[in-house]
C-alpha positions in Angstrom: -2.5 -5.0 -11.9 -1.4 -8.6 -11.6 1.6 -7.6 -9.5 -0.7 -5.6 -7.2 -2.9 -8.6 -6.8 0.1 -10.9 -6.3 1.6 -8.7 -3.6 -1.6 -8.5 -1.7 -2.0 -12.3 -1.9 1.5 -12.6 -0.6 0.7 -10.3 2.3 -2.4 -12.5 3.2 -0.3 -15.7 3.0 2.4 -14.1 5.2 -0.1 -13.2 7.8 -1.4 -16.7 7.9 2.1 -18.2 8.5 3.1 -15.5 11.1 5.6 -13.7 8.8 4.4 -10.4 10.0 7.2 -8.2 8.8 6.8 -9.6 5.3 3.1 -9.1 5.4 3.6 -5.4 6.2 6.2 -5.0 3.5 4.0 -6.7 0.8 1.0 -4.7 2.0 2.9 -1.5 1.5 4.3 -2.4 -1.9 1.0 -3.5 -3.3 -0.4 0.0 -2.4 2.6 1.8 -3.8 2.2 0.0 -7.1 -1.5 0.7 -7.1 -1.0 4.4 -6.5 1.6 4.6 -9.3 -0.7 2.8 -11.7 -3.5 5.2 -10.8 -1.5 8.4 -11.1 -0.1 7.2 -14.5 -3.6 6.6 -15.7 -4.3 10.3 -14.9 -1.5 11.3 -17.2 1.3 11.8 -14.6 4.4 10.5 -16.3 7.2 11.4 -13.9 6.4 10.0 -10.5 8.5 10.9 -7.4 10.4 8.2 -5.6 9.7 9.8 -2.2 6.6 8.5 -0.6 5.6 11.8 0.9 5.7 13.5 -2.5 3.7 10.6 -4.0 1.2 11.0 -1.2 1.0 14.7 -1.9 0.0 13.9 -5.5 -2.9 11.9 -4.1 -3.8 14.6 -1.6 -3.8 17.3 -4.3 -6.4 15.2 -6.2 -8.7 15.1 -3.2 -7.6 11.6 -2.0 -6.6 12.7 1.5 -7.5 9.4 3.2 -5.7 7.4 0.6 -2.6 9.6 1.0 -2.6 9.2 4.7 -3.0 5.5 4.4 0.0 5.3 2.0 2.1 7.2 4.5 0.9 5.0 7.3 1.9 1.9 5.4 5.3 3.4 4.5 6.0 4.1 8.1 5.0 0.5 9.0 7.2 -0.9 6.3 10.2 1.1 7.5 9.7 -0.4 11.0 9.2 -3.9 9.6 12.1 -3.8 7.2 14.7 -1.7 9.2 13.5 -1.7 12.8 15.1 -3.8 15.5 11.8 -5.2 16.8 9.7 -7.8 15.1 6.2 -6.8 14.0 3.3 -8.4 15.8 0.1 -9.9 14.4 -2.0 -6.9 15.2 0.4 -4.6 13.3 0.3 -6.9 10.3 -3.4 -7.2 10.4 -3.8 -3.4 10.6 -1.4 -3.0 7.6 -3.2 -5.5 5.5 -6.6 -4.0 6.3 -5.3 -0.5 5.4 -3.8 -1.9 2.1 -7.1 -3.5 1.1 -9.0 -0.3 1.9 -6.6 1.8 -0.2 -6.6 -0.6 -3.1 -10.3 -1.0 -3.1 -10.8 2.8 -3.1 -8.4 3.5 -5.9 -9.4 0.6 -8.0 -13.0 1.7 -7.6 -12.1 5.1 -8.9 -10.5 3.4 -11.9 -13.7 1.3 -12.4 -11.8 -1.9 -11.6 -12.4 -4.6 -9.1 -9.3 -6.0 -7.5 -10.6 -7.0 -4.1 
């Protein structure tokens, strides 16, 4: 959980210093790690590498909004990391907000408070 918290803190700091692409990437990775921790806590040992399949595991457990958020963040990260354009402040803010929402939801289901 410390790594999840660290990545989310990095995203917040990146947003403050206008490193928007890095903010988006850290937002995504904090959520990816949170989802993996959650699914492992449910007894799923072999997790898929592909984000769409990971999101399907969430969706199949009734976490539709969280699955959609993970896919949204994955798409944003691909644009930030591999796209030719530089992400703007609004995109970074939206990604960070989505990440906080997903982490809050999943950590709440695990009876943890990370945010």
